[in-house]
Backbone bond lengths (Angstrom), bond angles and torsions (degrees), N, CA, C in turn:
res aa  C-N    CA-C-N  psi(-1)  N-CA   C-N-CA  omega(-1)  CA-C   N-CA-C  phi
1 M - - - 1.450 - - 1.559 107.77 -
2 F 1.302 116.89 127.00 1.439 127.85 179.50 1.551 113.18 -99.58
3 F 1.347 109.50 137.34 1.503 114.35 176.21 1.504 107.67 -120.15
4 R 1.324 117.49 132.47 1.393 123.71 -175.06 1.567 108.13 -105.85
5 K 1.305 115.14 131.89 1.383 118.02 176.86 1.487 112.01 -65.79
6 K 1.315 120.57 130.93 1.530 120.63 174.57 1.460 113.74 -60.33
7 S 1.203 119.38 137.19 1.420 124.41 174.58 1.520 113.78 -60.35
8 E 1.242 117.36 111.42 1.499 117.84 -176.56 1.550 109.83 -100.54
9 T 1.282 115.39 136.80 1.553 117.92 -177.47 1.492 100.79 -84.25
10 K 1.206 117.75 123.70 1.388 123.43 169.74 1.505 116.11 -86.42
11 T 1.169 128.11 165.97 1.475 128.61 -173.79 1.525 112.95 -124.09
12 Y 1.193 120.31 155.35 1.453 126.84 168.59 1.532 112.54 -146.11
13 D 1.272 122.75 157.54 1.469 126.71 -170.51 1.617 101.96 -83.99
14 S 1.436 113.93 101.32 1.372 116.12 -177.86 1.592 111.61 -73.59
15 E 1.354 120.03 -12.03 1.412 122.04 -178.54 1.556 103.86 -83.40
16 K 1.262 120.46 -27.10 1.467 122.23 -171.62 1.610 114.61 -109.78
17 Q 1.495 111.94 -20.29 1.415 119.19 -178.25 1.476 109.72 -133.36
18 K 1.446 114.67 159.94 1.424 118.15 170.06 1.457 107.31 -139.39
19 P 1.306 119.38 147.14 1.466 129.26 -179.91 1.549 105.07 -67.05
20 V 1.415 111.42 134.20 1.481 117.12 170.03 1.519 110.17 -145.65
21 L 1.302 114.49 166.12 1.514 118.03 171.81 1.567 100.75 -116.62
22 K 1.424 114.20 123.26 1.411 123.03 173.68 1.472 107.83 -90.12
23 C 1.380 111.28 116.65 1.549 116.02 -176.58 1.401 108.71 -108.63
24 S 1.355 119.17 145.95 1.546 131.06 172.74 1.442 106.42 -86.75
25 I 1.279 115.71 126.54 1.525 116.25 170.99 1.447 110.83 -68.68
26 C 1.236 117.77 -37.37 1.555 122.22 -175.24 1.433 119.13 -72.21
27 N 1.344 121.49 -45.92 1.392 119.04 177.59 1.572 117.22 -118.05
28 G 1.391 116.55 2.78 1.421 114.80 175.07 1.617 116.68 87.65
29 E 1.255 109.66 -5.32 1.516 112.78 -178.01 1.394 110.95 -63.90
30 Q 1.265 115.48 146.29 1.602 126.24 179.85 1.491 110.79 -126.89
31 V 1.301 118.06 131.82 1.393 122.45 177.57 1.594 103.35 -131.55
32 A 1.404 108.91 123.92 1.456 116.52 169.01 1.431 119.10 -80.96
33 G 1.317 122.98 145.38 1.362 125.60 -176.11 1.453 112.20 -176.03
34 F 1.364 114.14 -157.39 1.461 115.27 -177.74 1.550 106.52 -136.94
35 K 1.409 112.05 138.74 1.444 114.32 -171.56 1.682 102.48 -109.31
36 D 1.324 115.46 127.34 1.508 118.34 179.77 1.566 107.17 -67.70
37 L 1.325 111.26 130.97 1.446 118.18 -177.09 1.473 114.91 -71.99
38 H 1.353 117.38 -19.81 1.451 123.11 -173.59 1.514 113.02 -98.99
39 T 1.446 116.60 -36.61 1.384 119.36 -178.45 1.563 112.44 -111.19
40 G 1.326 116.53 -14.23 1.560 119.27 179.29 1.480 109.59 83.46
41 A 1.314 123.44 2.13 1.498 126.72 -175.28 1.616 102.86 -70.35
42 F 1.306 107.52 144.79 1.450 115.31 -178.75 1.594 108.94 -110.59
43 E 1.251 123.01 126.73 1.542 129.42 175.33 1.510 105.30 -105.87
44 E 1.351 115.44 118.75 1.463 126.13 -178.39 1.591 105.25 -74.78
45 M 1.361 115.85 139.33 1.419 120.81 170.04 1.388 115.62 -110.23
46 M 1.392 112.86 -55.13 1.534 120.74 -174.82 1.443 107.81 -154.83
47 L 1.423 112.70 149.97 1.418 121.38 169.55 1.583 114.29 -73.98
48 I 1.233 121.18 134.01 1.485 125.63 -179.45 1.484 109.72 -110.43
49 R 1.358 113.00 105.83 1.400 122.78 176.38 1.487 121.18 -94.37
50 N 1.482 110.66 -21.56 1.391 116.53 178.29 1.508 113.56 -156.82
51 A 1.255 120.02 178.38 1.410 118.40 176.20 1.562 121.87 -60.26
52 S 1.398 113.08 -25.84 1.464 124.78 172.39 1.400 111.22 -60.08
53 D 1.481 115.47 -46.55 1.459 120.56 -178.08 1.446 112.12 -62.82
54 L 1.322 114.66 -43.93 1.503 124.26 173.74 1.449 115.28 -53.23
55 A 1.372 111.95 -48.14 1.576 118.61 177.83 1.522 109.72 -63.65
56 S 1.327 118.40 -37.54 1.421 125.08 178.86 1.609 111.47 -61.43
57 F 1.353 107.50 -44.38 1.552 113.97 -177.43 1.523 108.08 -64.80
58 K 1.328 118.11 -51.45 1.368 126.86 179.34 1.648 112.55 -52.31
59 Q 1.388 110.30 -47.60 1.488 115.80 -176.94 1.678 108.27 -64.88
60 Q 1.387 110.46 -43.80 1.529 113.28 -177.79 1.449 114.60 -56.69
61 Y 1.328 115.51 -37.73 1.487 121.76 -178.18 1.522 115.67 -97.79
62 G 1.290 116.15 -3.55 1.502 119.26 -177.31 1.514 114.63 68.34
63 I 1.299 114.87 35.90 1.441 122.57 179.98 1.653 109.31 -91.56
64 E 1.412 109.31 129.84 1.452 116.54 177.21 1.532 109.01 -111.46
65 G 1.278 116.11 158.26 1.428 120.57 -175.02 1.457 120.45 72.13
66 D 1.334 117.15 -162.82 1.424 122.35 -174.43 1.455 109.86 -86.40
67 V 1.374 117.68 148.52 1.512 124.48 178.54 1.559 106.92 -102.49
68 E 1.317 114.07 126.29 1.524 116.76 179.14 1.418 116.31 -64.25
69 K 1.354 119.87 134.95 1.457 121.24 175.90 1.522 110.84 -89.46
70 I 1.291 120.67 140.36 1.406 125.56 169.52 1.473 113.53 -122.18
71 Y 1.214 121.72 148.70 1.524 124.01 -173.54 1.641 107.64 -121.24
């Protein structure tokens, strides 16, 4: 018998942070996370290898629409 963990919606402070994809110009690697709106600091959450990973990130945090890319 298999048990699946329920998908939990995680939260972030949308007044202080915004979701972004940090992309490498050199190798194309993409990391999803949150950028602090006041300091510009980036907090990594997960590696994005494909569209499915990005969809999972957006679902986990309740993000709708496009996620800005930063380099």
